[in-house]
C-alpha positions in Angstrom: 0.0 0.0 0.0 1.3 3.4 -0.8 2.2 5.8 2.0 -0.5 8.3 0.9 -3.2 5.7 1.0 -2.2 4.6 4.5 -2.2 8.1 5.8 -5.6 8.9 4.1 -7.1 5.9 5.9 -5.9 7.1 9.2 -7.2 10.6 8.5 -10.6 9.2 7.6 -10.9 7.4 10.9 -10.0 10.4 13.0 -11.1 13.5 11.1 -14.3 15.2 12.3 -14.6 17.5 9.3 -17.1 16.2 6.8 -15.4 17.5 3.6 -12.0 16.1 4.6 -13.6 12.8 5.5 -15.3 12.6 2.1 -12.1 13.5 0.3 -10.3 10.8 2.2 -13.1 8.3 1.5 -12.7 8.9 -2.2 -9.1 8.1 -1.9 -9.5 5.0 0.3 -12.8 3.7 -1.1 -14.3 3.7 2.3 -18.1 3.6 2.0 -20.1 6.7 3.0 -23.3 6.2 4.9 -25.4 9.4 4.8 -27.9 9.8 7.6 -30.7 12.3 6.9 -31.9 13.6 10.2 -33.2 16.6 12.2 -33.2 17.6 15.9 -34.6 16.0 17.9 -34.7 12.6 16.4 -34.8 9.7 18.9 -34.9 7.1 16.1 -31.8 8.6 14.6 -30.0 8.3 18.0 -31.1 4.7 18.3 -30.0 4.0 14.7 -26.5 5.4 15.4 -26.2 3.1 18.5 -27.1 0.1 16.3 -24.5 1.1 13.8 -21.8 1.6 16.4 -20.1 -1.8 15.9 -19.6 -1.0 12.2 -18.2 2.5 12.7 -14.7 1.6 11.5 -16.0 0.2 8.2 -17.8 3.4 6.9 -17.9 7.1 7.1 -21.0 8.6 8.7 -22.2 11.8 7.1 -25.2 13.5 8.8 -27.4 15.8 6.8 -29.8 18.0 8.9 -32.8 18.3 6.6 -34.1 21.4 8.5 -31.2 23.6 7.3 -32.2 25.9 4.4 -29.6 24.4 2.0 -31.2 21.0 2.5 -34.8 22.0 1.6 -35.0 19.3 -1.2 -34.2 16.6 1.4 -36.7 18.1 3.8 -39.5 17.9 1.2 -38.6 14.4 0.4 -37.9 12.9 3.9 -39.7 15.1 6.5 -42.0 12.2 7.5 -39.5 9.4 7.1 -36.3 10.1 9.1 -34.0 8.5 9.8 -33.2 7.8 6.1 -29.9 6.2 5.0 -28.1 6.4 1.7 -25.0 4.2 1.2 -22.6 5.8 -1.3 -25.3 8.1 -2.6 -27.9 5.3 -3.1 -31.1 4.9 -0.9 -30.6 2.0 1.5 -33.2 2.1 4.3 -35.5 4.3 6.4 -37.1 4.5 9.8 -34.9 1.8 11.4 -31.6 0.1 10.7 -32.0 -3.2 8.9 -28.8 -4.7 10.1 -28.9 -7.6 7.7 -29.4 -5.4 4.7 -26.8 -2.9 5.9 -24.2 -5.7 6.5 -24.9 -7.3 3.1 -24.4 -4.0 1.2 -21.3 -3.1 3.2 -19.7 -6.5 2.5 -20.6 -6.2 -1.2 -18.9 -2.8 -1.4 -15.9 -4.0 0.5 -15.6 -7.0 -1.8 -15.8 -4.7 -4.9 -13.1 -2.5 -3.4 -10.8 -5.5 -2.7 -11.2 -6.6 -6.3 -10.4 -3.2 -7.7 -7.1 -2.9 -5.8 
C-alpha cells in the first residue's frame, strides 16, 4: 500500500470535518453512509447506536434536513427520518435493517478489494 493511502485511511478514521472525511473516503474507497436527520430525532440516535459496531467500516455523514440548504431533502424525507443512503444510493429508512446494511457493506468491501 502506498504511504499516501495509508495516511488517508488514518485521517478518515480520526477526522471530524465532513469535507475532509469525504475526500479521504474517495481516496480509500471507504463507504459513506449518509444519515438524513433533524433535531430532535430519537430514532436517529437509536440507529446510530445500532451502527456503532460497524463504525470503523464506513464514514457517517449526517445531513440536517431542517437547514435551508437541505430543503430538497426536507421535502422528500420530512416524515421518514431517519433515512440512510450508502454511497449516494437509498438504503433504508425509519430503522436500521442490520442484515441489509451488513450485506451491502460486505458487497462494497468486496468490490473495493477486487479493484485494488
